[in-house]
C-alpha positions as a printed Julia matrix, in Angstrom:
89×3 Matrix{Float64}:
  0.03  -0.01    0.01
  2.89   2.34    0.74
  4.27   1.88   -2.78
  0.94   2.94   -4.36
  0.87   6.09   -2.19
  4.45   6.9    -3.17
  3.6    6.5    -6.83
  0.57   8.76   -6.57
  2.32  11.4    -4.52
  5.39  11.19   -6.78
  3.21  11.68   -9.8
  1.45  14.68   -8.33
  4.73  16.28   -7.22
  6.38  15.55  -10.64
  3.36  17.16  -12.35
  3.48  20.2   -10.24
  7.24  20.56  -10.73
  6.77  20.28  -14.49
  4.22  23.06  -14.43
  6.61  25.21  -12.43
  9.47  24.51  -14.84
  7.18  24.75  -17.96
  7.94  21.25  -19.24
  4.41  19.9   -18.75
  3.66  19.62  -22.48
  6.89  17.63  -23.17
  6.36  14.78  -20.68
  3.62  12.39  -19.86
  2.31  10.77  -16.7
  5.06   8.16  -16.52
  7.78  10.77  -16.66
  5.99  12.84  -14.1
  5.99   9.93  -11.7
  9.66   9.19  -12.39
 10.67  12.84  -11.84
  8.54  12.99   -8.66
 10.07   9.86   -7.16
 13.69  10.62   -8.2
 13.16  14.24   -7.0
 12.03  12.83   -3.68
 15.11  10.6    -3.41
 17.34  13.55   -4.24
 15.55  15.68   -1.64
 15.79  12.79    0.83
 19.56  12.83    0.67
 20.18  16.51    0.3
 17.38  18.72    1.57
 15.58  16.7     4.27
 18.63  16.43    6.63
 18.96  20.2     6.51
 15.36  20.94    7.51
 14.75  17.83    9.63
 12.17  15.13    9.07
 12.11  12.13    6.84
 11.74  11.67    3.04
  8.44  10.55    1.53
 10.2    7.42    0.31
 10.41   6.19    3.91
  6.7    6.66    4.33
  6.6   10.15    6.03
  3.98  12.33    4.43
  4.15  15.53    6.43
  4.34  19.04    4.95
  8.18  19.33    5.29
  8.67  16.02    3.41
  6.27  17.08    0.68
  7.89  20.5     0.21
 11.37  19.05    0.2
 10.35  16.44   -2.35
  8.73  19.11   -4.53
 11.98  21.17   -4.42
 13.94  18.08   -5.26
 11.71  17.48   -8.35
 12.1   21.11   -9.47
 15.92  20.88   -9.05
 15.94  17.62  -10.94
 13.98  19.14  -13.84
 16.31  22.16  -13.81
 19.33  19.82  -14.11
 17.62  17.92  -16.94
 16.82  21.13  -18.78
 20.4   22.32  -18.33
 21.78  19.2   -20.04
 19.03  19.0   -22.7
 19.02  22.56  -23.9
 22.15  24.03  -22.32
 20.08  26.46  -20.16
 17.65  26.44  -17.34
 14.19  28.04  -17.95
C-alpha cells in the first residue's frame, strides 16, 4: 500500500514541478511519476537532513517532506533542462 501512495504522490509532485518548470507539455504521466520519485530521493539525501524530518520514500507524508520532495523534483527538472538545452528556464 505504501508503494501505491508513493507512486501517486510522486506523480502529483512531478506534475506540479513540470508546471513550475514549464515542461508539462513535453512529458507524460510516466515521466511525471519518475521525476517526482527521483526528486523525492534527491531531496531525501540533500534537503531533508537540513530541514529535519524524513523523506516521503520512507513513508513520512508531512508538509516538510512534501515541500522538500517538490523542491527536489524542481531541481531535478532544472538539471535535466540544463543538459538537454544548455540552459535552465
